[in-house]
C-alpha positions as CSV (number, residue, x, y, z in Angstrom):
1,M,-20.3,2.0,-2.4
2,P,-21.5,0.3,0.8
3,A,-19.7,-3.0,1.7
4,V,-23.0,-4.9,1.5
5,I,-23.6,-3.9,-2.1
6,R,-20.0,-4.8,-3.0
7,S,-20.4,-8.2,-1.4
8,L,-23.6,-8.9,-3.2
9,R,-22.2,-7.8,-6.5
10,A,-19.2,-10.0,-6.0
11,V,-21.3,-13.2,-5.6
12,G,-23.0,-12.7,-9.0
13,M,-25.5,-9.9,-8.6
14,T,-27.5,-9.4,-11.7
15,V,-29.9,-6.6,-10.6
16,A,-28.9,-2.9,-10.6
17,V,-26.5,-1.8,-7.9
18,G,-28.8,1.0,-6.8
19,S,-31.8,-1.3,-6.2
20,L,-33.6,-0.7,-2.9
21,C,-33.8,-4.4,-2.2
22,L,-30.0,-4.5,-2.0
23,V,-29.8,-1.7,0.5
24,A,-32.1,-3.8,2.7
25,A,-29.8,-6.8,2.7
26,P,-29.1,-8.3,6.1
27,P,-25.9,-7.3,7.9
28,V,-24.6,-10.8,7.7
29,A,-23.8,-10.2,4.0
30,A,-21.8,-7.0,4.7
31,D,-19.1,-8.1,7.0
32,Q,-19.2,-11.9,7.2
33,G,-16.5,-13.5,5.2
34,P,-16.0,-17.2,4.7
35,P,-16.8,-19.1,8.0
36,G,-13.6,-20.5,9.3
37,G,-11.6,-17.5,8.2
38,S,-8.6,-17.7,5.9
39,F,-7.3,-20.4,3.7
40,G,-4.3,-21.1,5.9
41,G,-2.6,-17.7,6.1
42,T,-1.2,-16.1,9.2
43,G,-0.5,-12.5,8.4
44,P,-2.6,-9.4,8.3
45,G,-4.7,-8.3,5.4
46,P,-4.1,-5.0,3.5
47,S,-4.3,-2.6,6.5
48,G,-8.0,-3.0,6.9
49,K,-8.6,-1.2,3.6
50,V,-10.3,-4.1,1.8
51,D,-14.0,-4.7,1.2
52,G,-15.2,-8.3,1.2
53,D,-14.4,-9.4,4.7
54,T,-13.7,-7.4,7.8
55,L,-13.9,-10.1,10.4
56,S,-11.1,-12.4,9.3
57,A,-7.7,-10.8,9.1
58,T,-6.8,-13.1,6.1
59,A,-10.1,-13.2,4.3
60,T,-8.5,-11.8,1.2
61,G,-6.5,-14.9,0.7
62,I,-3.4,-12.8,0.8
63,T,-1.0,-12.7,3.8
64,F,1.6,-10.0,4.4
65,D,5.0,-10.5,6.2
66,L,5.7,-7.0,7.7
67,S,8.6,-8.1,9.9
68,R,11.1,-6.2,7.7
69,N,8.9,-3.1,7.2
70,G,9.6,0.3,8.6
71,R,8.4,0.8,12.1
72,G,7.6,3.6,14.5
73,A,4.9,6.3,14.9
74,T,6.6,8.5,12.3
75,A,6.9,5.9,9.6
76,G,4.7,6.5,6.6
77,P,3.9,5.2,3.1
78,V,6.0,6.1,0.1
79,A,4.3,8.1,-2.6
80,A,4.9,6.9,-6.1
81,A,6.9,9.4,-8.1
82,S,4.7,8.9,-11.1
83,D,0.9,8.5,-11.6
84,W,1.3,4.8,-11.0
85,A,-0.9,3.2,-8.2
86,P,-1.5,-0.3,-6.8
87,P,-4.6,-2.0,-8.2
88,A,-7.9,-0.6,-6.9
89,C,-9.3,-4.2,-7.0
90,W,-8.2,-7.7,-7.6
91,Y,-9.4,-11.3,-7.6
92,A,-8.1,-13.9,-5.1
93,P,-9.3,-17.3,-3.7
94,K,-11.9,-16.7,-1.0
95,Y,-14.4,-19.5,-0.6
96,T,-14.4,-23.3,-0.3
97,P,-17.7,-24.8,-1.5
98,E,-18.8,-25.1,2.1
99,Q,-17.8,-21.5,3.0
100,L,-19.8,-20.1,0.0
101,Q,-22.8,-22.1,1.1
102,K,-22.6,-20.8,4.6
103,T,-22.3,-17.3,3.3
104,L,-25.2,-17.3,0.8
105,E,-27.8,-19.4,2.6
106,P,-28.4,-16.9,5.4
107,I,-28.9,-14.2,2.8
108,W,-31.5,-16.3,1.0
109,A,-33.2,-17.2,4.2
110,A,-33.6,-13.6,5.1
111,G,-35.4,-12.9,1.8
112,S,-34.3,-9.3,1.8
113,T,-32.5,-9.3,-1.5
114,G,-35.6,-10.2,-3.5
115,S,-36.9,-13.4,-4.9
116,E,-35.5,-12.8,-8.4
117,W,-31.9,-12.3,-7.1
118,D,-32.2,-15.3,-4.8
119,A,-33.5,-17.5,-7.7
120,D,-30.7,-16.4,-9.9
121,Q,-28.1,-17.3,-7.3
122,R,-29.7,-20.6,-6.6
123,R,-29.5,-21.5,-10.3
124,R,-25.9,-20.4,-10.4
125,F,-24.6,-22.1,-7.3
126,V,-27.0,-24.9,-6.6
127,D,-28.9,-26.0,-9.7
128,G,-25.9,-26.4,-12.0
129,E,-25.9,-23.2,-14.0
130,P,-22.9,-23.6,-13.9
131,Y,-22.3,-25.0,-10.4
132,K,-24.1,-27.9,-8.8
133,D,-24.6,-27.9,-5.0
134,F,-21.9,-25.3,-4.6
135,N,-19.4,-27.4,-6.5
136,K,-19.0,-29.7,-3.5
137,E,-18.0,-32.6,-5.7
138,K,-14.8,-30.6,-6.2
139,S,-14.3,-29.8,-2.6
140,G,-10.5,-29.7,-1.9
141,E,-9.7,-29.4,-5.6
142,G,-10.0,-25.7,-5.9
143,Y,-11.6,-22.5,-4.6
144,F,-14.2,-19.9,-5.5
145,W,-12.5,-16.7,-6.3
146,D,-14.0,-13.3,-5.4
147,S,-13.2,-9.6,-6.1
148,F,-11.7,-7.4,-3.4
149,V,-11.7,-3.6,-3.4
150,D,-9.2,-1.2,-1.8
151,K,-11.5,1.2,0.0
152,S,-9.0,4.0,-0.1
153,F,-9.7,4.5,-3.8
154,P,-12.6,6.8,-4.9
155,P,-15.8,5.0,-5.8
156,G,-15.9,3.9,-9.4
157,W,-12.2,3.1,-9.7
158,D,-12.8,-0.6,-9.1
159,K,-13.6,-2.5,-12.3
160,C,-13.7,-6.0,-10.8
161,D,-17.4,-6.8,-11.3
162,R,-17.1,-10.4,-12.5
163,P,-19.3,-12.8,-10.5
164,V,-17.7,-15.3,-8.2
165,F,-16.0,-18.0,-10.2
166,W,-14.4,-21.4,-9.6
167,V,-10.8,-22.2,-10.4
168,D,-9.4,-25.7,-10.1
169,R,-6.2,-26.0,-8.1
170,G,-3.2,-25.5,-10.4
171,D,-5.3,-23.9,-13.2
172,P,-5.0,-20.2,-14.2
173,P,-8.0,-18.0,-13.6
174,P,-10.1,-16.9,-16.5
175,A,-8.4,-14.4,-18.9
176,D,-11.2,-11.9,-18.4
177,A,-10.7,-11.8,-14.6
178,V,-8.9,-8.4,-14.5
179,N,-6.2,-8.2,-11.9
180,A,-6.5,-11.9,-10.9
181,V,-3.8,-12.3,-8.3
182,T,-0.3,-13.1,-9.6
183,P,3.2,-12.5,-8.2
184,E,3.2,-9.1,-10.0
185,I,-0.2,-8.1,-8.5
186,L,1.2,-9.2,-5.1
187,A,4.2,-7.0,-5.6
188,A,2.0,-4.0,-6.2
189,L,-0.1,-4.8,-3.2
190,A,3.0,-5.2,-1.1
191,Y,4.1,-1.7,-2.4
192,A,1.0,-0.2,-0.8
193,E,2.1,-1.7,2.6
194,I,5.6,-0.4,2.5
195,R,6.3,2.0,5.4
196,V,9.6,4.0,5.6
197,P,11.0,6.1,8.5
198,A,10.5,9.8,8.7
199,T,13.4,11.7,7.0
200,S,14.7,14.0,9.7
201,V,18.2,15.1,8.6
202,T,20.9,16.1,11.0
203,L,21.9,19.8,10.5
204,A,25.0,21.6,11.6
205,P,24.5,24.2,13.0
206,A,21.4,22.5,14.4
207,G,18.1,24.3,14.7
208,T,19.5,27.9,14.4
209,T,22.0,28.9,11.7
210,K,23.4,32.2,10.3
211,V,22.9,34.1,7.1
212,N,25.4,33.0,4.5
213,L,26.8,30.3,6.7
214,P,26.8,26.9,5.0
215,T,24.7,24.4,6.9
216,W,25.7,20.8,6.6
217,A,23.1,18.1,6.3
218,W,23.4,14.4,6.6
219,L,21.3,11.3,7.3
220,D,22.2,8.7,9.9
221,G,22.8,5.3,8.3
222,A,20.2,3.7,10.6
223,D,17.5,5.9,9.1
224,F,17.8,4.7,5.6
225,E,18.1,0.9,5.7
226,P,16.2,-0.9,3.0
227,V,12.7,-2.1,4.0
228,S,10.5,-4.8,2.5
229,V,7.1,-6.4,2.6
230,T,6.3,-9.9,1.4
231,A,2.8,-10.7,0.1
232,S,1.7,-14.3,-0.6
233,V,-1.3,-16.5,-1.3
234,P,-0.6,-19.7,0.6
235,V,-3.2,-21.8,-1.2
236,L,-1.7,-20.9,-4.6
237,G,1.9,-21.1,-3.5
238,I,2.8,-17.7,-5.0
239,S,4.5,-14.8,-3.3
240,A,6.3,-11.5,-4.0
241,T,8.7,-9.4,-1.9
242,T,8.8,-5.7,-2.6
243,T,11.8,-3.8,-1.4
244,A,12.4,-0.1,-1.0
245,T,16.0,1.1,-1.0
246,P,17.0,4.7,-0.4
247,V,19.0,6.3,-3.2
248,A,18.9,10.1,-2.8
249,L,17.8,13.0,-0.5
250,R,16.2,16.2,-1.8
251,I,16.7,19.3,0.3
252,E,14.1,22.1,-0.1
253,P,15.1,25.1,2.1
254,G,11.6,26.5,2.4
255,T,12.5,29.9,0.8
256,P,13.8,30.9,-2.6
257,D,16.4,33.0,-0.8
258,A,18.7,30.0,-0.3
259,E,21.3,27.9,-2.1
260,T,21.6,24.2,-1.8
261,Y,24.6,21.9,-2.0
262,P,24.7,20.4,-4.6
263,A,22.9,23.1,-6.6
264,S,20.2,20.6,-7.7
265,G,19.3,20.1,-4.1
266,V,19.6,16.3,-4.5
267,C,22.1,14.6,-2.3
268,P,23.0,11.1,-3.7
269,L,23.7,8.0,-1.6
270,T,27.5,7.7,-1.7
271,G,29.7,5.2,0.0
272,G,26.7,3.9,2.0
273,R,25.7,7.3,3.4
274,I,23.9,10.5,2.4
275,G,25.7,13.7,3.1
276,E,28.7,13.9,5.5
277,P,28.6,14.7,9.2
278,Y,30.1,18.0,10.2
279,A,33.2,17.9,12.3
280,R,35.6,20.4,13.8
281,G,38.0,21.6,11.1
282,K,35.5,21.5,8.2
283,A,34.3,25.1,8.6
284,G,36.1,26.2,5.4
285,R,34.8,23.4,3.3
286,T,31.7,23.2,1.1
287,P,29.3,20.6,2.5
288,P,28.5,17.8,0.0
289,C,24.9,18.0,1.2
290,G,23.4,21.1,2.8
291,V,22.0,24.6,2.4
292,R,23.1,28.2,2.7
293,Y,20.4,30.8,3.6
294,L,20.8,34.2,2.1
295,R,18.5,36.1,4.4
296,S,17.2,35.7,8.0
297,S,13.9,34.2,9.0
298,G,13.2,37.3,11.0
299,D,11.0,36.5,14.0
300,G,9.9,33.2,12.5
301,S,11.6,30.3,10.9
302,F,11.9,28.5,7.5
303,T,10.4,25.1,6.9
304,L,13.1,22.9,5.5
305,R,11.8,19.7,3.9
306,A,13.9,16.6,3.4
307,T,12.5,14.1,1.0
308,L,14.1,10.7,0.6
309,T,13.7,8.9,-2.7
310,W,13.3,5.1,-2.5
311,R,14.0,2.8,-5.4
312,I,11.4,0.0,-5.5
313,D,11.9,-3.4,-6.9
314,W,10.5,-6.9,-6.4
315,T,11.2,-10.5,-6.7
316,G,8.5,-13.2,-6.9
317,S,7.9,-16.9,-7.1
318,G,8.7,-18.7,-10.4
319,G,11.7,-16.4,-11.1
320,T,9.5,-13.3,-11.6
321,G,10.6,-9.8,-10.6
322,G,11.2,-6.3,-11.8
323,D,11.1,-2.7,-11.0
324,L,8.2,-0.5,-9.7
325,P,8.1,3.3,-9.8
326,D,10.3,5.1,-7.3
327,G,8.6,6.3,-4.1
328,T,9.3,9.4,-2.0
329,F,8.6,10.3,1.7
330,G,9.5,13.5,3.3
331,T,9.2,15.4,6.6
332,P,9.4,19.1,7.4
333,Q,11.6,20.6,10.1
334,T,12.0,24.2,11.2
335,V,15.2,26.2,10.8
336,V,15.8,29.6,12.4
337,V,18.2,31.8,10.4
338,Q,19.7,34.8,12.2
339,E,21.7,37.7,10.9
340,I,25.4,37.7,11.9
341,Q,25.8,40.3,14.6
342,S,28.9,42.5,14.6
343,V,30.1,45.0,17.2
344,N,31.6,48.3,16.1
345,R,34.0,50.0,18.5
């Protein structure tokens, strides 16, 4: 759905979404958020994935502290280990009375949305049905809330079609405002911003191994430190910190002709580390984490995949908190397996 149509729907659209008059709406409605930008936040919005305002980095009313997040070109998002997903849409403070006026009046002046729609909006926000003069008499006492849509979701997933509504400072949003922002909603949105480092395990032998030779695998401690993201709505004084902590490593050899250590292929976090580094003198031992290939890779290689499982939990303002579904993130690496050569004399 084009951003302009979402924007018009969010401010109380009563005509059909597919109406041609909406397609002709002026560009100012598509990407212009509240003049003056955010409501006091300083962090970036949700990775540029949100419809509703693409000019101001904090137009969603939500700020993100990414200072303890995973970094680097190879870092990536965790995939929930269940069918759980962050909300496709949510409601949050967006406009002061003056900002809503500066957003709507240019649309009305352009006249491209149709006189019926314009008249309906004037009644709603100017003539007192239910807001008089954009609710300016309550300026400083609350905000107009709007819906925001995560554009990475397929069209139709968002169900936040409630018209813009006013909430007094300190009052809860209406009960029928699905996914109105709370610490729990913030925790889910922070989950979507979590980035973890690529899981490239150290192997011994490295790169090339031999048939039937146990290959040790381990993960350097610096690669699996906990990461976290904090999401907050400054004007509401609510926040949530979502933390991802590594708990186990799954080894997938890339061929059925292999055995893993342990047999499940899952190496737990033990004593603050995953696996055990190989060292001279350990050749006769069974690695606590690793793989043994039963045939060679011929002229090619096998693709070993190391997937780290991250436990996700959150803590929020007001003593809130809890668990979210585990997440996983894995990366492939190539392994060449050669036959052991023997010389007969």
